[in-house]
The first five atom37 places (N, CA, C, CB, O) and aatype in JSON, in Angstrom:
{
  "aatype": [12, 10, 19, 2, 11, 2, 0, 3, 13, 1, 6, 13, 9, 3, 16, 9, 2, 7, 3, 9, 5, 16, 2, 3, 11, 1, 1, 9, 0, 10, 5, 18, 18, 3, 11, 19, 10, 3, 3, 6, 15, 10, 3, 1, 18, 10, 15, 6, 11, 7, 10, 1, 7],
  "atom_mask": [
    [1, 1, 1, 1, 1],
    [1, 1, 1, 1, 1],
    [1, 1, 1, 1, 1],
    [1, 1, 1, 1, 1],
    [1, 1, 1, 1, 1],
    [1, 1, 1, 1, 1],
    [1, 1, 1, 1, 1],
    [1, 1, 1, 1, 1],
    [1, 1, 1, 1, 1],
    [1, 1, 1, 1, 1],
    [1, 1, 1, 1, 1],
    [1, 1, 1, 1, 1],
    [1, 1, 1, 1, 1],
    [1, 1, 1, 1, 1],
    [1, 1, 1, 1, 1],
    [1, 1, 1, 1, 1],
    [1, 1, 1, 1, 1],
    [1, 1, 1, 0, 1],
    [1, 1, 1, 1, 1],
    [1, 1, 1, 1, 1],
    [1, 1, 1, 1, 1],
    [1, 1, 1, 1, 1],
    [1, 1, 1, 1, 1],
    [1, 1, 1, 1, 1],
    [1, 1, 1, 1, 1],
    [1, 1, 1, 1, 1],
    [1, 1, 1, 1, 1],
    [1, 1, 1, 1, 1],
    [1, 1, 1, 1, 1],
    [1, 1, 1, 1, 1],
    [1, 1, 1, 1, 1],
    [1, 1, 1, 1, 1],
    [1, 1, 1, 1, 1],
    [1, 1, 1, 1, 1],
    [1, 1, 1, 1, 1],
    [1, 1, 1, 1, 1],
    [1, 1, 1, 1, 1],
    [1, 1, 1, 1, 1],
    [1, 1, 1, 1, 1],
    [1, 1, 1, 1, 1],
    [1, 1, 1, 1, 1],
    [1, 1, 1, 1, 1],
    [1, 1, 1, 1, 1],
    [1, 1, 1, 1, 1],
    [1, 1, 1, 1, 1],
    [1, 1, 1, 1, 1],
    [1, 1, 1, 1, 1],
    [1, 1, 1, 1, 1],
    [1, 1, 1, 1, 1],
    [1, 1, 1, 0, 1],
    [1, 1, 1, 1, 1],
    [1, 1, 1, 1, 1],
    [1, 1, 1, 0, 1]
  ],
  "atom_positions": [
    [[-10.49, 33.69, -28.57], [-10.24, 34.73, -29.56], [-11.31, 34.67, -30.65], [-8.82, 34.58, -30.17], [-11.89, 33.62, -30.92]],
    [[-11.54, 35.79, -31.26], [-12.57, 35.88, -32.29], [-12.26, 34.97, -33.48], [-12.71, 37.31, -32.76], [-13.18, 34.39, -34.06]],
    [[-10.99, 34.83, -33.84], [-10.66, 33.97, -34.99], [-11.04, 32.52, -34.75], [-9.17, 34.07, -35.31], [-11.27, 31.77, -35.7]],
    [[-11.11, 32.11, -33.5], [-11.5, 30.74, -33.19], [-13.02, 30.59, -33.11], [-10.87, 30.3, -31.87], [-13.53, 29.47, -33.21]],
    [[-13.73, 31.68, -32.94], [-15.18, 31.63, -32.78], [-15.94, 31.94, -34.06], [-15.59, 32.59, -31.71], [-17.11, 31.56, -34.18]],
    [[-15.31, 32.61, -35.01], [-16.02, 33.07, -36.2], [-15.26, 32.64, -37.45], [-16.2, 34.6, -36.17], [-14.17, 33.15, -37.72]],
    [[-15.83, 31.71, -38.2], [-15.16, 31.16, -39.39], [-14.92, 32.23, -40.46], [-15.99, 30.03, -39.97], [-13.88, 32.22, -41.11]],
    [[-15.88, 33.16, -40.63], [-15.72, 34.22, -41.63], [-14.55, 35.13, -41.27], [-17.01, 35.04, -41.75], [-13.76, 35.52, -42.13]],
    [[-14.44, 35.47, -39.99], [-13.34, 36.32, -39.55], [-12.01, 35.59, -39.71], [-13.55, 36.76, -38.08], [-11.01, 36.18, -40.1]],
    [[-12.01, 34.31, -39.4], [-10.8, 33.5, -39.55], [-10.34, 33.5, -41.01], [-11.04, 32.04, -39.07], [-9.14, 33.65, -41.28]],
    [[-11.27, 33.34, -41.95], [-10.93, 33.36, -43.37], [-10.37, 34.72, -43.78], [-12.17, 33.01, -44.22], [-9.41, 34.81, -44.54]],
    [[-10.97, 35.79, -43.26], [-10.51, 37.14, -43.54], [-9.07, 37.33, -43.04], [-11.45, 38.18, -42.89], [-8.23, 37.85, -43.77]],
    [[-8.8, 36.91, -41.82], [-7.46, 37.04, -41.24], [-6.45, 36.19, -42.02], [-7.46, 36.63, -39.75], [-5.34, 36.64, -42.28]],
    [[-6.83, 34.99, -42.4], [-5.94, 34.13, -43.19], [-5.6, 34.79, -44.52], [-6.58, 32.76, -43.42], [-4.47, 34.71, -44.99]],
    [[-6.59, 35.43, -45.15], [-6.36, 36.13, -46.41], [-5.38, 37.28, -46.23], [-7.68, 36.65, -46.98], [-4.45, 37.44, -47.03]],
    [[-5.58, 38.07, -45.2], [-4.67, 39.19, -44.92], [-3.26, 38.68, -44.66], [-5.17, 40.02, -43.72], [-2.29, 39.21, -45.19]],
    [[-3.14, 37.65, -43.84], [-1.82, 37.1, -43.55], [-1.15, 36.57, -44.8], [-1.93, 35.98, -42.52], [0.06, 36.75, -44.98]],
    [[-1.91, 35.94, -45.67], [-1.35, 35.47, -46.94], [-0.86, 36.61, -47.79], [0.0, 0.0, 0.0], [0.2, 36.52, -48.41]],
    [[-1.62, 37.69, -47.83], [-1.23, 38.86, -48.61], [0.05, 39.46, -48.06], [-2.35, 39.91, -48.61], [0.93, 39.86, -48.83]],
    [[0.16, 39.53, -46.76], [1.35, 40.13, -46.13], [2.57, 39.25, -46.35], [1.11, 40.34, -44.62], [3.65, 39.75, -46.65]],
    [[2.4, 37.95, -46.2], [3.53, 37.03, -46.31], [4.09, 36.97, -47.72], [3.11, 35.66, -45.87], [5.31, 36.86, -47.89]],
    [[3.24, 37.04, -48.73], [3.74, 36.96, -50.1], [4.32, 38.28, -50.57], [2.63, 36.52, -51.04], [5.14, 38.31, -51.49]],
    [[3.9, 39.38, -49.93], [4.36, 40.72, -50.3], [4.17, 40.99, -51.79], [5.84, 40.88, -49.91], [4.99, 41.67, -52.42]],
    [[3.11, 40.46, -52.35], [2.79, 40.64, -53.76], [1.5, 41.44, -53.85], [2.66, 39.26, -54.5], [0.42, 40.91, -53.59]],
    [[1.6, 42.69, -54.2], [0.43, 43.57, -54.21], [-0.63, 43.1, -55.2], [0.85, 44.99, -54.56], [-1.81, 43.41, -55.01]],
    [[-0.25, 42.38, -56.23], [-1.23, 41.89, -57.2], [-2.07, 40.76, -56.61], [-0.54, 41.41, -58.47], [-3.17, 40.5, -57.09]],
    [[-1.57, 40.08, -55.58], [-2.26, 38.96, -54.99], [-3.35, 39.39, -54.01], [-1.28, 38.07, -54.3], [-4.25, 38.61, -53.72]],
    [[-3.28, 40.6, -53.52], [-4.21, 41.05, -52.49], [-5.65, 40.87, -52.96], [-3.94, 42.52, -52.12], [-6.03, 41.33, -54.04]],
    [[-6.44, 40.21, -52.15], [-7.83, 39.91, -52.47], [-8.69, 41.14, -52.19], [-8.33, 38.68, -51.66], [-9.24, 41.28, -51.1]],
    [[-8.79, 42.0, -53.15], [-9.47, 43.28, -52.96], [-10.94, 43.13, -52.61], [-9.33, 44.12, -54.19], [-11.52, 44.04, -52.02]],
    [[-11.56, 42.02, -52.97], [-12.97, 41.85, -52.66], [-13.21, 41.77, -51.16], [-13.51, 40.6, -53.33], [-14.36, 41.9, -50.72]],
    [[-12.17, 41.55, -50.36], [-12.32, 41.47, -48.91], [-12.17, 42.82, -48.22], [-11.33, 40.51, -48.34], [-12.45, 42.94, -47.03]],
    [[-11.72, 43.83, -48.95], [-11.44, 45.12, -48.34], [-12.46, 46.16, -48.79], [-10.03, 45.58, -48.69], [-13.0, 46.08, -49.9]],
    [[-12.73, 47.15, -47.94], [-13.65, 48.23, -48.28], [-13.01, 49.15, -49.31], [-14.05, 49.02, -47.03], [-11.79, 49.3, -49.36]],
    [[-13.86, 49.75, -50.13], [-13.39, 50.73, -51.1], [-12.93, 51.98, -50.36], [-14.52, 51.08, -52.14], [-13.57, 52.41, -49.39]],
    [[-11.83, 52.57, -50.8], [-11.33, 53.8, -50.2], [-12.01, 54.97, -50.9], [-9.76, 53.91, -50.33], [-12.0, 55.07, -52.12]],
    [[-12.61, 55.85, -50.1], [-13.35, 56.99, -50.65], [-12.53, 58.26, -50.54], [-14.7, 57.16, -49.93], [-11.81, 58.47, -49.56]],
    [[-12.65, 59.12, -51.57], [-12.03, 60.44, -51.46], [-12.92, 61.3, -50.56], [-11.83, 61.1, -52.88], [-14.0, 60.88, -50.17]],
    [[-12.46, 62.5, -50.24], [-13.18, 63.35, -49.29], [-14.61, 63.63, -49.73], [-12.44, 64.66, -49.1], [-15.54, 63.55, -48.92]],
    [[-14.8, 63.95, -51.0], [-16.13, 64.28, -51.5], [-17.06, 63.06, -51.42], [-16.05, 64.78, -52.96], [-18.21, 63.18, -50.99]],
    [[-16.57, 61.91, -51.83], [-17.38, 60.69, -51.78], [-17.7, 60.29, -50.35], [-16.66, 59.54, -52.49], [-18.8, 59.83, -50.06]],
    [[-16.74, 60.47, -49.45], [-16.98, 60.16, -48.04], [-18.04, 61.08, -47.45], [-15.67, 60.28, -47.24], [-18.92, 60.62, -46.73]],
    [[-17.97, 62.37, -47.75], [-18.98, 63.31, -47.28], [-20.37, 62.93, -47.78], [-18.63, 64.74, -47.73], [-21.34, 62.95, -47.02]],
    [[-20.46, 62.58, -49.06], [-21.74, 62.18, -49.66], [-22.26, 60.9, -48.99], [-21.58, 61.96, -51.19], [-23.44, 60.81, -48.67]],
    [[-21.39, 59.93, -48.78], [-21.77, 58.67, -48.13], [-22.3, 58.91, -46.72], [-20.57, 57.7, -48.09], [-23.35, 58.38, -46.34]],
    [[-21.58, 59.7, -45.95], [-22.0, 59.98, -44.58], [-23.34, 60.71, -44.54], [-20.94, 60.81, -43.86], [-24.18, 60.44, -43.68]],
    [[-23.54, 61.64, -45.47], [-24.81, 62.37, -45.53], [-25.96, 61.43, -45.9], [-24.72, 63.52, -46.55], [-27.03, 61.5, -45.31]],
    [[-25.72, 60.55, -46.9], [-26.76, 59.61, -47.32], [-27.16, 58.66, -46.21], [-26.29, 58.82, -48.53], [-28.32, 58.27, -46.11]],
    [[-26.22, 58.29, -45.37], [-26.47, 57.34, -44.29], [-26.95, 58.03, -43.02], [-25.22, 56.53, -44.0], [-27.25, 57.37, -42.02]],
    [[-27.03, 59.37, -43.05], [-27.49, 60.11, -41.89], [-26.49, 60.1, -40.76], [0.0, 0.0, 0.0], [-26.87, 60.15, -39.59]],
    [[-25.22, 60.04, -41.09], [-24.17, 59.97, -40.08], [-23.49, 61.31, -39.82], [-23.15, 58.96, -40.5], [-22.46, 61.37, -39.15]],
    [[-24.05, 62.35, -40.35], [-23.5, 63.7, -40.12], [-24.08, 64.25, -38.82], [-23.82, 64.65, -41.32], [-25.28, 64.16, -38.59]],
    [[-23.23, 64.81, -37.98], [-23.68, 65.31, -36.69], [-24.05, 66.7, -36.67], [0.0, 0.0, 0.0], [-24.44, 67.22, -35.63]]
  ]
}
């Protein structure tokens, strides 16, 4: 499994599991998660990265 082969991924999964188990939204380690973009920001991001088809 990937969690056994990749230490960074294992740490990420452990963090998520800890967040889920405590059920405390303030504890969630936001630095591990991507920023959520609104529609306008997502469109701009995709255009800047050349990902528009």
